[in-house]
C-alpha positions in Angstrom: 0.0 0.0 0.0 1.4 3.4 -1.0 1.9 6.1 1.6 0.2 9.5 0.9 2.5 12.3 -0.4 3.8 14.7 2.3 2.1 18.1 2.5 3.6 20.7 0.2 5.0 18.4 -2.4 4.8 15.1 -4.2 6.6 11.9 -3.2 8.7 12.0 -6.3 10.2 15.4 -5.4 11.3 14.3 -1.9 15.0 13.9 -1.3 16.4 10.4 -0.7 17.4 11.4 2.9 13.8 12.4 3.8 12.2 9.3 2.3 10.8 6.9 4.9 12.7 3.6 4.7 11.7 0.4 6.4 13.7 -0.1 9.5 16.7 -2.5 9.0 16.8 -5.7 11.0 20.0 -5.6 13.0 21.2 -8.2 15.5 22.4 -7.2 19.0 26.0 -8.2 18.0 25.8 -6.0 14.8 24.4 -3.1 16.9 27.3 -3.4 19.4 29.8 -3.5 16.6 28.4 -0.4 15.0 28.5 1.4 18.3 32.1 0.4 19.0 33.1 1.6 15.6 31.4 4.9 16.0 29.1 4.4 13.0 25.5 5.6 12.8 22.7 3.2 13.7 20.2 2.3 11.0 16.7 3.7 11.5 17.7 6.5 13.9 17.3 10.1 13.1 20.4 12.2 14.0 19.5 15.2 16.1 21.5 18.4 16.3 21.1 19.4 19.9 23.1 22.4 21.2 23.3 24.0 24.6 21.6 27.4 25.1 24.1 29.9 26.5 21.4 32.2 28.0 20.4 32.6 31.6 18.6 29.7 33.2 15.0 30.1 34.0 13.7 30.2 37.6 11.6 27.2 38.8 7.9 27.9 38.8 7.0 25.0 41.0 7.3 25.1 44.8 10.0 22.8 46.3 8.6 19.6 47.6 9.4 19.0 51.3 11.7 16.1 52.2 10.1 13.3 54.2 11.9 14.4 57.4 10.7 18.0 56.7 7.1 17.0 56.6 4.9 18.7 59.2 4.9 16.9 62.6 1.6 15.6 64.0 -0.4 18.3 65.9 -0.3 16.3 69.2 2.6 14.1 70.4 1.6 10.5 70.9 0.3 9.6 74.4 2.7 7.6 76.6 1.7 3.9 77.0 -0.2 3.2 80.2 
């Protein structure tokens, strides 16, 4: 069954890098070998993630109290009789 053409163009005009390819079947041993050699893994999209050099934003959520900081009971327990 054919996939619908992506919006804004026909399937014939898509570049080979953007075409959807069926995921390759790779064994665990082959995957380990690819990782050890520093090669790209089949079927994974490479992301270009960079750090932002701006000021960090302040937290908007209140800090959760630690278990030992939780409010103590209103009345101390009664001594055993």
